[in-house]
Structures are given as C-alpha cells and as structure tokens.
C-alpha positions in Angstrom: 58.9 62.2 47.9 56.7 65.0 46.3 59.8 66.2 44.4 60.1 62.8 42.7 56.6 62.6 41.3 56.4 63.3 37.5 54.3 66.3 36.6 52.1 66.9 33.5 52.0 70.6 32.7 49.5 71.9 30.1 48.6 75.4 29.0 45.1 76.5 29.9 43.5 79.6 28.4 41.8 80.9 31.5 44.4 80.5 34.2 47.7 80.1 32.3 48.7 76.6 33.2 47.4 73.4 34.8 49.6 70.7 36.3 48.9 67.3 37.9 51.1 64.6 39.2 51.2 61.4 37.2 51.2 59.2 40.3 48.5 61.3 42.1 46.2 62.7 39.4 43.8 64.0 42.0 46.4 66.5 43.2 46.6 69.4 40.7 47.2 73.1 40.6 47.0 76.0 38.3 49.0 79.2 37.9 49.9 82.0 35.6 53.4 80.7 34.8 54.8 77.2 34.6 57.1 77.9 37.7 54.2 79.1 39.8 52.1 76.2 38.8 54.8 73.6 39.6 55.5 75.3 43.0 51.7 75.2 43.8 51.4 71.5 42.9 54.5 70.5 44.8 53.0 72.2 47.9 49.7 70.4 47.3 51.5 67.1 46.9 53.4 67.5 50.3 50.0 68.2 52.0 48.3 65.1 50.3 51.2 62.8 51.2 51.2 64.1 54.8 47.5 63.4 55.1 47.9 59.9 53.6 50.7 59.0 56.0 48.8 60.4 59.0 45.8 58.3 58.1 47.8 55.1 57.8 47.8 55.0 54.0 50.9 54.5 51.8 51.5 57.2 49.2 52.2 55.9 45.7 55.8 55.3 44.7 57.3 57.8 42.2 57.2 56.3 38.7 61.0 56.5 38.5 61.4 54.1 41.5 60.2 51.0 39.7 60.0 50.9 35.9 56.7 49.4 34.8 57.5 46.7 32.4 55.0 43.9 33.0 51.6 44.0 31.3 48.3 42.5 32.2 45.4 42.2 29.7 41.8 42.3 30.9 38.8 41.6 28.7 35.8 43.9 29.2 32.5 44.4 27.6 32.3 47.6 25.6 29.9 49.0 28.3 32.3 48.1 31.1 35.2 49.8 29.3 33.1 53.0 28.8 32.1 53.0 32.4 35.7 52.6 33.6 37.0 55.3 31.2 34.4 57.7 32.4 35.3 57.1 36.0 38.9 57.4 35.2 38.3 60.9 33.6 36.2 61.9 36.6 39.0 61.0 38.9 41.6 63.0 36.9 43.2 60.1 35.0 43.9 60.4 31.3 44.1 56.7 30.7 42.4 53.6 31.8 45.7 51.7 32.7 46.8 54.3 35.3 43.3 54.5 36.8 43.0 50.7 37.2 46.5 50.3 38.6 46.1 53.2 41.1 42.7 51.9 42.3 43.9 48.4 42.7 47.3 49.2 44.3 45.6 51.5 46.8 43.6 48.5 48.0 46.5 46.1 48.5 49.5 48.4 49.2 
C-alpha cells in the first residue's frame, strides 16, 4: 500500500529534499537526494500504516484507487476559513480540501 501513495517531493536548501505523501501528509522525510528522500518516506509510510492497522484504524486509500470526481461546497465565515486553513497547514496539508476530507474520512471510515 505504501508504494501506491503519491509523493510530493520538493527541494529544500538545508537538507536537500523534503517529501510527503499526498494521502498521509503527516508522514514525511528529508534526504540529500531525491532517491534517498523517497526511500526514507516509503519506510516511514510502512511504519505508519502498520501502526494504524495494529490500532484498528483503516489507512487512507491511495489516490489512484478511486478517482475523486464529486464535489461538495461548504459555506464558511471568513474567520472559520482562516482557522481551518491554519490547522490544515499545521497538520501538513497544503490545501483545505485535502485536510477536510482526511479529517472527516478518518472519523467515518
């Protein structure tokens, strides 16, 4: 399963590269080369998935399993939106949509 997660790799001036999994943004790694970075995050993903399974949780499906084509619109106050965006950033998400989906799906999956 860890091999199927999509990775986001970015150059980082101090360590070389940073990488995180799209489906599990709280799992990330760094490394001096892209290959070292990807290998490190795959290892971290295997560990994270194992812990989830052992504790009775269901790991998120890889993005390629189900294409996300349905959309939901939610109205928020400007303050609510700012609070959610800040929490999303703190939790390692780049966007509000992925944050909301991941949080809600972890509650019902």
